[in-house]
All heavy atoms as a GROMACS GRO file, in nm:
protein
  561
    1MET      N    1  18.882   1.572  -0.474
    1MET     CA    2  19.006   1.522  -0.420
    1MET      C    3  19.127   1.574  -0.490
    1MET      O    4  19.128   1.560  -0.612
    1MET     CB    5  18.999   1.370  -0.422
    1MET     CG    6  19.110   1.299  -0.358
    1MET     SD    7  19.068   1.124  -0.350
    1MET     CE    8  19.232   1.056  -0.331
    2ASN      N    9  19.225   1.623  -0.426
    2ASN     CA   10  19.338   1.682  -0.489
    2ASN      C   11  19.459   1.594  -0.460
    2ASN      O   12  19.506   1.580  -0.346
    2ASN     CB   13  19.359   1.825  -0.431
    2ASN     CG   14  19.460   1.899  -0.513
    2ASN    OD1   15  19.503   1.849  -0.616
    2ASN    ND2   16  19.493   2.019  -0.467
    3ASN      N   17  19.516   1.538  -0.568
    3ASN     CA   18  19.635   1.452  -0.551
    3ASN      C   19  19.752   1.529  -0.595
    3ASN      O   20  19.768   1.574  -0.708
    3ASN     CB   21  19.627   1.322  -0.639
    3ASN     CG   22  19.515   1.232  -0.595
    3ASN    OD1   23  19.481   1.236  -0.470
    3ASN    ND2   24  19.466   1.153  -0.681
    4GLU      N   25  19.844   1.559  -0.500
    4GLU     CA   26  19.964   1.628  -0.533
    4GLU      C   27  20.080   1.530  -0.536
    4GLU      O   28  20.092   1.450  -0.451
    4GLU     CB   29  19.992   1.737  -0.426
    4GLU     CG   30  19.887   1.846  -0.433
    4GLU     CD   31  19.925   1.962  -0.337
    4GLU    OE1   32  20.043   1.967  -0.299
    4GLU    OE2   33  19.837   2.030  -0.298
    5ILE      N   34  20.158   1.541  -0.642
    5ILE     CA   35  20.267   1.447  -0.661
    5ILE      C   36  20.401   1.519  -0.632
    5ILE      O   37  20.429   1.625  -0.694
    5ILE     CB   38  20.270   1.389  -0.809
    5ILE    CG1   39  20.137   1.321  -0.823
    5ILE    CG2   40  20.384   1.304  -0.831
    5ILE    CD1   41  20.111   1.277  -0.974
    6THR      N   42  20.482   1.469  -0.550
    6THR     CA   43  20.605   1.519  -0.516
    6THR      C   44  20.709   1.461  -0.616
    6THR      O   45  20.686   1.365  -0.670
    6THR     CB   46  20.647   1.504  -0.372
    6THR    OG1   47  20.648   1.360  -0.348
    6THR    CG2   48  20.550   1.563  -0.276
    7ILE      N   49  20.824   1.521  -0.619
    7ILE     CA   50  20.931   1.474  -0.707
    7ILE      C   51  20.980   1.342  -0.664
    7ILE      O   52  21.004   1.314  -0.545
    7ILE     CB   53  21.046   1.580  -0.712
    7ILE    CG1   54  21.004   1.709  -0.773
    7ILE    CG2   55  21.165   1.521  -0.788
    7ILE    CD1   56  21.101   1.815  -0.764
    8GLY      N   57  20.988   1.243  -0.758
    8GLY     CA   58  21.028   1.106  -0.729
    8GLY      C   59  20.912   1.014  -0.693
    8GLY      O   60  20.936   0.893  -0.690
    9GLU      N   61  20.798   1.067  -0.679
    9GLU     CA   62  20.684   0.980  -0.648
    9GLU      C   63  20.612   0.948  -0.780
    9GLU      O   64  20.591   1.034  -0.867
    9GLU     CB   65  20.590   1.062  -0.563
    9GLU     CG   66  20.470   0.975  -0.514
    9GLU     CD   67  20.368   1.056  -0.428
    9GLU    OE1   68  20.414   1.158  -0.374
    9GLU    OE2   69  20.257   1.018  -0.413
   10THR      N   70  20.582   0.820  -0.798
   10THR     CA   71  20.508   0.782  -0.920
   10THR      C   72  20.363   0.803  -0.901
   10THR      O   73  20.305   0.773  -0.799
   10THR     CB   74  20.531   0.630  -0.956
   10THR    OG1   75  20.489   0.557  -0.840
   10THR    CG2   76  20.678   0.604  -0.976
   11PRO      N   77  20.293   0.862  -1.003
   11PRO     CA   78  20.154   0.889  -0.987
   11PRO      C   79  20.071   0.757  -0.996
   11PRO      O   80  20.118   0.657  -1.053
   11PRO     CB   81  20.118   0.973  -1.116
   11PRO     CG   82  20.227   0.941  -1.209
   11PRO     CD   83  20.350   0.906  -1.130
   12SER      N   84  19.964   0.758  -0.930
   12SER     CA   85  19.880   0.632  -0.927
   12SER      C   86  19.731   0.664  -0.968
   12SER      O   87  19.689   0.776  -0.957
   12SER     CB   88  19.877   0.570  -0.790
   12SER     OG   89  19.818   0.653  -0.701
   13CYS      N   90  19.669   0.564  -1.028
   13CYS     CA   91  19.534   0.578  -1.071
   13CYS      C   92  19.445   0.567  -0.949
   13CYS      O   93  19.487   0.528  -0.836
   13CYS     CB   94  19.504   0.465  -1.168
   13CYS     SG   95  19.338   0.470  -1.243
   14GLU      N   96  19.312   0.597  -0.970
   14GLU     CA   97  19.219   0.588  -0.858
   14GLU      C   98  19.204   0.446  -0.808
   14GLU      O   99  19.169   0.428  -0.690
   14GLU     CB  100  19.086   0.642  -0.901
   14GLU     CG  101  19.021   0.577  -1.020
   14GLU     CD  102  18.911   0.657  -1.078
   14GLU    OE1  103  18.909   0.775  -1.077
   14GLU    OE2  104  18.812   0.588  -1.133
   15CYS      N  105  19.242   0.349  -0.888
   15CYS     CA  106  19.233   0.208  -0.845
   15CYS      C  107  19.362   0.162  -0.778
   15CYS      O  108  19.365   0.051  -0.714
   15CYS     CB  109  19.202   0.111  -0.964
   15CYS     SG  110  19.333   0.095  -1.083
   16GLY      N  111  19.466   0.240  -0.783
   16GLY     CA  112  19.582   0.208  -0.715
   16GLY      C  113  19.703   0.168  -0.806
   16GLY      O  114  19.813   0.158  -0.763
   17ASN      N  115  19.672   0.143  -0.935
   17ASN     CA  116  19.783   0.110  -1.033
   17ASN      C  117  19.876   0.227  -1.056
   17ASN      O  118  19.831   0.342  -1.058
   17ASN     CB  119  19.721   0.072  -1.169
   17ASN     CG  120  19.668  -0.071  -1.162
   17ASN    OD1  121  19.709  -0.152  -1.078
   17ASN    ND2  122  19.576  -0.104  -1.261
   18ALA      N  123  20.001   0.200  -1.077
   18ALA     CA  124  20.093   0.306  -1.116
   18ALA      C  125  20.078   0.346  -1.258
   18ALA      O  126  20.040   0.264  -1.343
   18ALA     CB  127  20.240   0.244  -1.091
   19LEU      N  128  20.093   0.475  -1.283
   19LEU     CA  129  20.073   0.526  -1.411
   19LEU      C  130  20.211   0.566  -1.477
   19LEU      O  131  20.302   0.608  -1.407
   19LEU     CB  132  19.986   0.653  -1.410
   19LEU     CG  133  19.847   0.631  -1.352
   19LEU    CD1  134  19.776   0.767  -1.338
   19LEU    CD2  135  19.765   0.540  -1.438
   20THR      N  136  20.217   0.563  -1.606
   20THR     CA  137  20.332   0.607  -1.678
   20THR      C  138  20.325   0.752  -1.703
   20THR      O  139  20.218   0.818  -1.678
   20THR     CB  140  20.361   0.528  -1.806
   20THR    OG1  141  20.247   0.556  -1.887
   20THR    CG2  142  20.376   0.381  -1.783
   21GLU      N  143  20.427   0.818  -1.746
   21GLU     CA  144  20.424   0.958  -1.768
   21GLU      C  145  20.320   1.003  -1.868
   21GLU      O  146  20.307   0.941  -1.976
   21GLU     CB  147  20.568   1.004  -1.806
   21GLU     CG  148  20.581   1.156  -1.807
   21GLU     CD  149  20.723   1.190  -1.840
   21GLU    OE1  150  20.815   1.114  -1.800
   21GLU    OE2  151  20.743   1.291  -1.906
   22GLY      N  152  20.237   1.093  -1.842
   22GLY     CA  153  20.139   1.150  -1.924
   22GLY      C  154  19.998   1.087  -1.914
   22GLY      O  155  19.908   1.134  -1.966
   23GLN      N  156  19.993   0.974  -1.844
   23GLN     CA  157  19.863   0.907  -1.821
   23GLN      C  158  19.795   0.968  -1.703
   23GLN      O  159  19.849   1.010  -1.608
   23GLN     CB  160  19.885   0.760  -1.796
   23GLN     CG  161  19.909   0.675  -1.912
   23GLN     CD  162  19.911   0.522  -1.870
   23GLN    OE1  163  19.970   0.493  -1.766
   23GLN    NE2  164  19.855   0.442  -1.956
   24THR      N  165  19.656   0.975  -1.714
   24THR     CA  166  19.576   1.013  -1.604
   24THR      C  167  19.502   0.901  -1.542
   24THR      O  168  19.462   0.903  -1.427
   24THR     CB  169  19.474   1.120  -1.643
   24THR    OG1  170  19.402   1.073  -1.757
   24THR    CG2  171  19.547   1.250  -1.692
   25ARG      N  172  19.477   0.795  -1.617
   25ARG     CA  173  19.403   0.673  -1.575
   25ARG      C  174  19.470   0.552  -1.629
   25ARG      O  175  19.529   0.561  -1.745
   25ARG     CB  176  19.258   0.682  -1.616
   25ARG     CG  177  19.194   0.806  -1.561
   25ARG     CD  178  19.055   0.815  -1.588
   25ARG     NE  179  18.989   0.721  -1.498
   25ARG     CZ  180  18.858   0.685  -1.511
   25ARG    NH1  181  18.786   0.733  -1.602
   25ARG    NH2  182  18.801   0.605  -1.435
   26CYS      N  183  19.462   0.440  -1.566
   26CYS     CA  184  19.525   0.317  -1.615
   26CYS      C  185  19.440   0.250  -1.722
   26CYS      O  186  19.322   0.289  -1.741
   26CYS     CB  187  19.551   0.217  -1.505
   26CYS     SG  188  19.403   0.147  -1.435
   27SER      N  189  19.493   0.161  -1.798
   27SER     CA  190  19.415   0.099  -1.902
   27SER      C  191  19.301   0.015  -1.848
   27SER      O  192  19.197   0.006  -1.922
   27SER     CB  193  19.503   0.006  -1.990
   27SER     OG  194  19.567  -0.101  -1.903
   28LYS      N  195  19.314  -0.041  -1.733
   28LYS     CA  196  19.200  -0.114  -1.671
   28LYS      C  197  19.079  -0.024  -1.644
   28LYS      O  198  18.965  -0.062  -1.681
   28LYS     CB  199  19.248  -0.180  -1.542
   28LYS     CG  200  19.142  -0.272  -1.479
   28LYS     CD  201  19.194  -0.335  -1.359
   28LYS     CE  202  19.174  -0.248  -1.234
   28LYS     NZ  203  19.209  -0.310  -1.106
   29CYS      N  204  19.106   0.091  -1.586
   29CYS     CA  205  18.998   0.184  -1.558
   29CYS      C  206  18.938   0.244  -1.690
   29CYS      O  207  18.813   0.259  -1.694
   29CYS     CB  208  19.044   0.294  -1.468
   29CYS     SG  209  19.078   0.240  -1.304
   30LEU      N  210  19.015   0.266  -1.789
   30LEU     CA  211  18.968   0.320  -1.918
   30LEU      C  212  18.881   0.210  -1.980
   30LEU      O  213  18.771   0.240  -2.033
   30LEU     CB  214  19.082   0.357  -2.004
   30LEU     CG  215  19.163   0.478  -1.970
   30LEU    CD1  216  19.282   0.501  -2.056
   30LEU    CD2  217  19.076   0.601  -1.974
   31ALA      N  218  18.926   0.079  -1.975
   31ALA     CA  219  18.844  -0.022  -2.035
   31ALA      C  220  18.710  -0.041  -1.960
   31ALA      O  221  18.602  -0.063  -2.024
   31ALA     CB  222  18.922  -0.152  -2.039
   32ARG      N  223  18.716  -0.034  -1.829
   32ARG     CA  224  18.596  -0.046  -1.753
   32ARG      C  225  18.497   0.060  -1.783
   32ARG      O  226  18.375   0.038  -1.799
   32ARG     CB  227  18.626  -0.044  -1.599
   32ARG     CG  228  18.504  -0.074  -1.517
   32ARG     CD  229  18.520  -0.056  -1.372
   32ARG     NE  230  18.651  -0.109  -1.315
   32ARG     CZ  231  18.737  -0.044  -1.259
   32ARG    NH1  232  18.721   0.084  -1.239
   32ARG    NH2  233  18.855  -0.100  -1.217
   33ASP      N  234  18.544   0.192  -1.793
   33ASP     CA  235  18.450   0.305  -1.832
   33ASP      C  236  18.395   0.285  -1.970
   33ASP      O  237  18.276   0.312  -1.992
   33ASP     CB  238  18.527   0.429  -1.819
   33ASP     CG  239  18.549   0.474  -1.673
   33ASP    OD1  240  18.483   0.415  -1.582
   33ASP    OD2  241  18.640   0.559  -1.654
   34ARG      N  242  18.478   0.239  -2.062
   34ARG     CA  243  18.428   0.215  -2.196
   34ARG      C  244  18.316   0.107  -2.194
   34ARG      O  245  18.219   0.121  -2.267
   34ARG     CB  246  18.544   0.172  -2.291
   34ARG     CG  247  18.524   0.169  -2.429
   34ARG     CD  248  18.649   0.154  -2.513
   34ARG     NE  249  18.744   0.055  -2.467
   34ARG     CZ  250  18.860   0.079  -2.423
   34ARG    NH1  251  18.915   0.200  -2.412
   34ARG    NH2  252  18.936  -0.018  -2.378
   35TRP      N  253  18.342   0.000  -2.126
   35TRP     CA  254  18.246  -0.111  -2.117
   35TRP      C  255  18.115  -0.061  -2.059
   35TRP      O  256  18.008  -0.090  -2.108
   35TRP     CB  257  18.303  -0.227  -2.035
   35TRP     CG  258  18.207  -0.337  -2.026
   35TRP    CD1  259  18.193  -0.436  -2.119
   35TRP    CD2  260  18.115  -0.368  -1.921
   35TRP    NE1  261  18.094  -0.531  -2.073
   35TRP    CE2  262  18.049  -0.488  -1.954
   35TRP    CE3  263  18.085  -0.297  -1.796
   35TRP    CZ2  264  17.956  -0.542  -1.875
   35TRP    CZ3  265  17.991  -0.359  -1.716
   35TRP    CH2  266  17.923  -0.475  -1.756
   36THR      N  267  18.119   0.022  -1.952
   36THR     CA  268  17.993   0.070  -1.891
   36THR      C  269  17.919   0.159  -1.986
   36THR      O  270  17.797   0.158  -1.983
   36THR     CB  271  18.024   0.140  -1.751
   36THR    OG1  272  18.113   0.244  -1.770
   36THR    CG2  273  18.072   0.039  -1.647
   37ARG      N  274  17.991   0.248  -2.054
   37ARG     CA  275  17.923   0.338  -2.148
   37ARG      C  276  17.855   0.252  -2.262
   37ARG      O  277  17.739   0.281  -2.297
   37ARG     CB  278  18.025   0.430  -2.219
   37ARG     CG  279  18.057   0.542  -2.127
   37ARG     CD  280  18.129   0.652  -2.210
   37ARG     NE  281  18.244   0.608  -2.296
   37ARG     CZ  282  18.365   0.606  -2.253
   37ARG    NH1  283  18.405   0.642  -2.137
   37ARG    NH2  284  18.466   0.561  -2.338
   38LYS      N  285  17.922   0.149  -2.307
   38LYS     CA  286  17.865   0.059  -2.418
   38LYS      C  287  17.740  -0.010  -2.366
   38LYS      O  288  17.641  -0.026  -2.426
   38LYS     CB  289  17.966  -0.036  -2.467
   38LYS     CG  290  18.067   0.025  -2.558
   38LYS     CD  291  18.179  -0.062  -2.601
   38LYS     CE  292  18.135  -0.182  -2.666
   38LYS     NZ  293  18.238  -0.272  -2.719
   39GLU      N  294  17.749  -0.067  -2.236
   39GLU     CA  295  17.643  -0.140  -2.178
   39GLU      C  296  17.522  -0.044  -2.164
   39GLU      O  297  17.403  -0.081  -2.184
   39GLU     CB  298  17.676  -0.201  -2.051
   39GLU     CG  299  17.760  -0.322  -2.058
   39GLU     CD  300  17.691  -0.436  -2.133
   39GLU    OE1  301  17.579  -0.467  -2.088
   39GLU    OE2  302  17.741  -0.488  -2.226
   40ARG      N  303  17.545   0.082  -2.112
   40ARG     CA  304  17.441   0.176  -2.088
   40ARG      C  305  17.369   0.209  -2.219
   40ARG      O  306  17.242   0.215  -2.231
   40ARG     CB  307  17.500   0.297  -2.024
   40ARG     CG  308  17.404   0.376  -1.936
   40ARG     CD  309  17.462   0.496  -1.872
   40ARG     NE  310  17.579   0.466  -1.803
   40ARG     CZ  311  17.692   0.542  -1.809
   40ARG    NH1  312  17.694   0.652  -1.880
   40ARG    NH2  313  17.797   0.510  -1.739
   41ALA      N  314  17.446   0.230  -2.327
   41ALA     CA  315  17.392   0.255  -2.458
   41ALA      C  316  17.308   0.134  -2.510
   41ALA      O  317  17.200   0.148  -2.569
   41ALA     CB  318  17.493   0.292  -2.562
   42LYS      N  319  17.360   0.016  -2.488
   42LYS     CA  320  17.291  -0.106  -2.534
   42LYS      C  321  17.161  -0.119  -2.461
   42LYS      O  322  17.057  -0.154  -2.522
   42LYS     CB  323  17.374  -0.229  -2.517
   42LYS     CG  324  17.322  -0.352  -2.574
   42LYS     CD  325  17.409  -0.471  -2.574
   42LYS     CE  326  17.489  -0.501  -2.456
   42LYS     NZ  327  17.562  -0.631  -2.457
   43ASN      N  328  17.156  -0.105  -2.331
   43ASN     CA  329  17.035  -0.113  -2.250
   43ASN      C  330  16.936   0.004  -2.289
   43ASN      O  331  16.816  -0.036  -2.298
   43ASN     CB  332  17.064  -0.099  -2.100
   43ASN     CG  333  17.141  -0.228  -2.051
   43ASN    OD1  334  17.134  -0.328  -2.113
   43ASN    ND2  335  17.203  -0.208  -1.941
   44ARG      N  336  16.983   0.112  -2.327
   44ARG     CA  337  16.893   0.218  -2.368
   44ARG      C  338  16.825   0.179  -2.507
   44ARG      O  339  16.708   0.199  -2.529
   44ARG     CB  340  16.976   0.352  -2.384
   44ARG     CG  341  16.890   0.476  -2.394
   44ARG     CD  342  16.964   0.603  -2.384
   44ARG     NE  343  17.097   0.600  -2.444
   44ARG     CZ  344  17.213   0.617  -2.367
   44ARG    NH1  345  17.211   0.632  -2.246
   44ARG    NH2  346  17.329   0.622  -2.441
   45ARG      N  347  16.904   0.117  -2.597
   45ARG     CA  348  16.854   0.072  -2.723
   45ARG      C  349  16.752  -0.039  -2.707
   45ARG      O  350  16.640  -0.032  -2.758
   45ARG     CB  351  16.964   0.023  -2.812
   45ARG     CG  352  17.033   0.132  -2.895
   45ARG     CD  353  17.126   0.072  -2.996
   45ARG     NE  354  17.206  -0.042  -2.953
   45ARG     CZ  355  17.329  -0.039  -2.921
   45ARG    NH1  356  17.394   0.082  -2.915
   45ARG    NH2  357  17.396  -0.148  -2.880
   46ASN      N  358  16.779  -0.132  -2.616
   46ASN     CA  359  16.689  -0.244  -2.590
   46ASN      C  360  16.562  -0.202  -2.530
   46ASN      O  361  16.447  -0.257  -2.556
   46ASN     CB  362  16.754  -0.353  -2.508
   46ASN     CG  363  16.863  -0.432  -2.580
   46ASN    OD1  364  16.867  -0.431  -2.708
   46ASN    ND2  365  16.944  -0.494  -2.510
   47ARG      N  366  16.569  -0.105  -2.443
   47ARG     CA  367  16.447  -0.063  -2.375
   47ARG      C  368  16.355   0.011  -2.470
   47ARG      O  369  16.242  -0.011  -2.472
   47ARG     CB  370  16.488   0.044  -2.267
   47ARG     CG  371  16.375   0.080  -2.177
   47ARG     CD  372  16.423   0.166  -2.056
   47ARG     NE  373  16.564   0.185  -2.054
   47ARG     CZ  374  16.624   0.304  -2.034
   47ARG    NH1  375  16.552   0.405  -2.002
   47ARG    NH2  376  16.756   0.309  -2.026
   48ARG      N  377  16.414   0.085  -2.565
   48ARG     CA  378  16.328   0.158  -2.659
   48ARG      C  379  16.265   0.056  -2.756
   48ARG      O  380  16.146   0.072  -2.791
   48ARG     CB  381  16.413   0.251  -2.742
   48ARG     CG  382  16.408   0.394  -2.686
   48ARG     CD  383  16.470   0.499  -2.781
   48ARG     NE  384  16.603   0.525  -2.726
   48ARG     CZ  385  16.706   0.541  -2.799
   48ARG    NH1  386  16.716   0.503  -2.923
   48ARG    NH2  387  16.824   0.566  -2.737
   49ARG      N  388  16.337  -0.043  -2.797
   49ARG     CA  389  16.289  -0.143  -2.889
   49ARG      C  390  16.175  -0.224  -2.820
   49ARG      O  391  16.069  -0.248  -2.888
   49ARG     CB  392  16.401  -0.238  -2.924
   49ARG     CG  393  16.360  -0.336  -3.032
   49ARG     CD  394  16.477  -0.424  -3.079
   49ARG     NE  395  16.589  -0.336  -3.136
   49ARG     CZ  396  16.715  -0.365  -3.119
   49ARG    NH1  397  16.751  -0.465  -3.054
   49ARG    NH2  398  16.802  -0.282  -3.171
   50SER      N  399  16.189  -0.257  -2.696
   50SER     CA  400  16.086  -0.340  -2.627
   50SER      C  401  15.961  -0.262  -2.602
   50SER      O  402  15.851  -0.321  -2.600
   50SER     CB  403  16.142  -0.400  -2.498
   50SER     OG  404  16.166  -0.304  -2.405
   51GLU      N  405  15.967  -0.130  -2.580
   51GLU     CA  406  15.848  -0.047  -2.560
   51GLU      C  407  15.754  -0.038  -2.679
   51GLU      O  408  15.634  -0.030  -2.667
   51GLU     CB  409  15.890   0.089  -2.509
   51GLU     CG  410  15.944   0.090  -2.366
   51GLU     CD  411  15.996   0.228  -2.328
   51GLU    OE1  412  15.995   0.319  -2.413
   51GLU    OE2  413  16.035   0.244  -2.215
   52ASN      N  414  15.818  -0.029  -2.797
   52ASN     CA  415  15.740  -0.008  -2.917
   52ASN      C  416  15.700  -0.138  -2.984
   52ASN      O  417  15.635  -0.135  -3.091
   52ASN     CB  418  15.826   0.077  -3.016
   52ASN     CG  419  15.854   0.212  -2.963
   52ASN    OD1  420  15.777   0.262  -2.888
   52ASN    ND2  421  15.966   0.269  -3.005
   53ARG      N  422  15.735  -0.249  -2.934
   53ARG     CA  423  15.708  -0.374  -2.996
   53ARG      C  424  15.563  -0.418  -2.975
   53ARG      O  425  15.506  -0.403  -2.870
   53ARG     CB  426  15.804  -0.480  -2.944
   53ARG     CG  427  15.799  -0.601  -3.016
   53ARG     CD  428  15.921  -0.689  -2.988
   53ARG     NE  429  15.907  -0.813  -3.061
   53ARG     CZ  430  15.936  -0.928  -3.014
   53ARG    NH1  431  15.995  -0.942  -2.900
   53ARG    NH2  432  15.914  -1.037  -3.094
   54ARG      N  433  15.507  -0.475  -3.079
   54ARG     CA  434  15.366  -0.526  -3.068
   54ARG      C  435  15.367  -0.654  -2.988
   54ARG      O  436  15.468  -0.725  -2.985
   54ARG     CB  437  15.315  -0.554  -3.206
   54ARG     CG  438  15.285  -0.434  -3.290
   54ARG     CD  439  15.217  -0.466  -3.416
   54ARG     NE  440  15.269  -0.588  -3.478
   54ARG     CZ  441  15.243  -0.611  -3.606
   54ARG    NH1  442  15.170  -0.542  -3.681
   54ARG    NH2  443  15.305  -0.719  -3.662
   55PRO      N  444  15.252  -0.687  -2.922
   55PRO     CA  445  15.247  -0.812  -2.854
   55PRO      C  446  15.252  -0.925  -2.944
   55PRO      O  447  15.212  -0.912  -3.069
   55PRO     CB  448  15.108  -0.802  -2.782
   55PRO     CG  449  15.034  -0.696  -2.845
   55PRO     CD  450  15.132  -0.606  -2.909
   56PRO      N  451  15.287  -1.047  -2.906
   56PRO     CA  452  15.304  -1.163  -3.000
   56PRO      C  453  15.164  -1.210  -3.049
   56PRO      O  454  15.059  -1.183  -2.977
   56PRO     CB  455  15.368  -1.270  -2.909
   56PRO     CG  456  15.346  -1.228  -2.774
   56PRO     CD  457  15.333  -1.078  -2.774
   57ARG      N  458  15.163  -1.259  -3.171
   57ARG     CA  459  15.037  -1.309  -3.222
   57ARG      C  460  14.992  -1.436  -3.146
   57ARG      O  461  15.069  -1.514  -3.104
   57ARG     CB  462  15.054  -1.337  -3.371
   57ARG     CG  463  15.081  -1.216  -3.453
   57ARG     CD  464  15.103  -1.248  -3.599
   57ARG     NE  465  14.978  -1.305  -3.648
   57ARG     CZ  466  14.966  -1.349  -3.778
   57ARG    NH1  467  15.068  -1.349  -3.849
   57ARG    NH2  468  14.847  -1.392  -3.816
   58ALA      N  469  14.857  -1.456  -3.142
   58ALA     CA  470  14.808  -1.580  -3.082
   58ALA      C  471  14.842  -1.699  -3.174
   58ALA      O  472  14.833  -1.684  -3.295
   58ALA     CB  473  14.658  -1.566  -3.066
   59PRO      N  474  14.868  -1.812  -3.115
   59PRO     CA  475  14.896  -1.930  -3.197
   59PRO      C  476  14.774  -1.970  -3.282
   59PRO      O  477  14.657  -1.952  -3.241
   59PRO     CB  478  14.926  -2.039  -3.090
   59PRO     CG  479  14.919  -1.978  -2.962
   59PRO     CD  480  14.881  -1.838  -2.973
   60ARG      N  481  14.801  -2.030  -3.397
   60ARG     CA  482  14.692  -2.081  -3.485
   60ARG      C  483  14.616  -2.191  -3.418
   60ARG      O  484  14.667  -2.272  -3.336
   60ARG     CB  485  14.743  -2.121  -3.618
   60ARG     CG  486  14.807  -2.013  -3.694
   60ARG     CD  487  14.862  -2.064  -3.830
   60ARG     NE  488  14.907  -1.962  -3.904
   60ARG     CZ  489  14.853  -1.914  -4.008
   60ARG    NH1  490  14.741  -1.955  -4.051
   60ARG    NH2  491  14.910  -1.813  -4.074
   61GLY      N  492  14.489  -2.194  -3.446
   61GLY     CA  493  14.407  -2.306  -3.399
   61GLY      C  494  14.320  -2.267  -3.273
   61GLY      O  495  14.228  -2.337  -3.239
   62LEU      N  496  14.359  -2.158  -3.209
   62LEU     CA  497  14.285  -2.118  -3.085
   62LEU      C  498  14.171  -2.023  -3.131
   62LEU      O  499  14.193  -1.929  -3.211
   62LEU     CB  500  14.375  -2.048  -2.985
   62LEU     CG  501  14.480  -2.141  -2.921
   62LEU    CD1  502  14.564  -2.052  -2.830
   62LEU    CD2  503  14.419  -2.249  -2.850
   63ALA      N  504  14.056  -2.041  -3.072
   63ALA     CA  505  13.946  -1.951  -3.106
   63ALA      C  506  13.966  -1.818  -3.034
   63ALA      O  507  14.009  -1.813  -2.918
   63ALA     CB  508  13.814  -2.014  -3.063
   64GLN      N  509  13.932  -1.707  -3.100
   64GLN     CA  510  13.943  -1.581  -3.036
   64GLN      C  511  13.823  -1.559  -2.950
   64GLN      O  512  13.708  -1.616  -2.977
   64GLN     CB  513  13.959  -1.470  -3.141
   64GLN     CG  514  14.092  -1.482  -3.214
   64GLN     CD  515  14.118  -1.366  -3.308
   64GLN    OE1  516  14.019  -1.283  -3.319
   64GLN    NE2  517  14.224  -1.364  -3.371
   65ALA      N  518  13.828  -1.467  -2.851
   65ALA     CA  519  13.719  -1.434  -2.770
   65ALA      C  520  13.603  -1.375  -2.850
   65ALA      O  521  13.620  -1.290  -2.936
   65ALA     CB  522  13.765  -1.337  -2.656
   66GLY      N  523  13.480  -1.418  -2.815
   66GLY     CA  524  13.368  -1.360  -2.884
   66GLY      C  525  13.323  -1.434  -3.005
   66GLY      O  526  13.223  -1.402  -3.064
   67VAL      N  527  13.395  -1.540  -3.051
   67VAL     CA  528  13.360  -1.606  -3.167
   67VAL      C  529  13.280  -1.734  -3.129
   67VAL      O  530  13.319  -1.808  -3.044
   67VAL     CB  531  13.484  -1.645  -3.249
   67VAL    CG1  532  13.446  -1.731  -3.367
   67VAL    CG2  533  13.563  -1.526  -3.289
   68ILE      N  534  13.170  -1.755  -3.192
   68ILE     CA  535  13.083  -1.871  -3.166
   68ILE      C  536  13.095  -1.970  -3.279
   68ILE      O  537  13.073  -1.932  -3.399
   68ILE     CB  538  12.931  -1.833  -3.146
   68ILE    CG1  539  12.927  -1.739  -3.033
   68ILE    CG2  540  12.845  -1.951  -3.128
   68ILE    CD1  541  12.784  -1.680  -3.007
   69TRP      N  542  13.133  -2.091  -3.254
   69TRP     CA  543  13.148  -2.189  -3.361
   69TRP      C  544  13.025  -2.273  -3.359
   69TRP      O  545  13.012  -2.360  -3.280
   69TRP     CB  546  13.272  -2.275  -3.334
   69TRP     CG  547  13.399  -2.195  -3.335
   69TRP    CD1  548  13.463  -2.140  -3.227
   69TRP    CD2  549  13.473  -2.161  -3.450
   69TRP    NE1  550  13.570  -2.066  -3.273
   69TRP    CE2  551  13.587  -2.081  -3.409
   69TRP    CE3  552  13.464  -2.181  -3.586
   69TRP    CZ2  553  13.680  -2.029  -3.488
   69TRP    CZ3  554  13.561  -2.128  -3.671
   69TRP    CH2  555  13.662  -2.053  -3.623
   70SER      N  556  12.930  -2.254  -3.451
   70SER     CA  557  12.810  -2.336  -3.454
   70SER      C  558  12.783  -2.388  -3.596
   70SER      O  559  12.815  -2.333  -3.692
   70SER     CB  560  12.690  -2.270  -3.395
   70SER     OG  561  12.670  -2.140  -3.453
   0.00000   0.00000   0.00000
């Protein structure tokens, strides 16, 4: 998409906010992108951690399979 700005027209962000001189995106869009990058990285870390984790230990007092108490 090609946005051409004529003289006297204020540039606008993709969300519709007006931009000041020198800006390409508004602070709201920059913050949203920063948040999505952080969430994506956090989900990637959590996924790796959960794949390598051992299963929880059995609670004490329960007999394990194959054990005969006589």
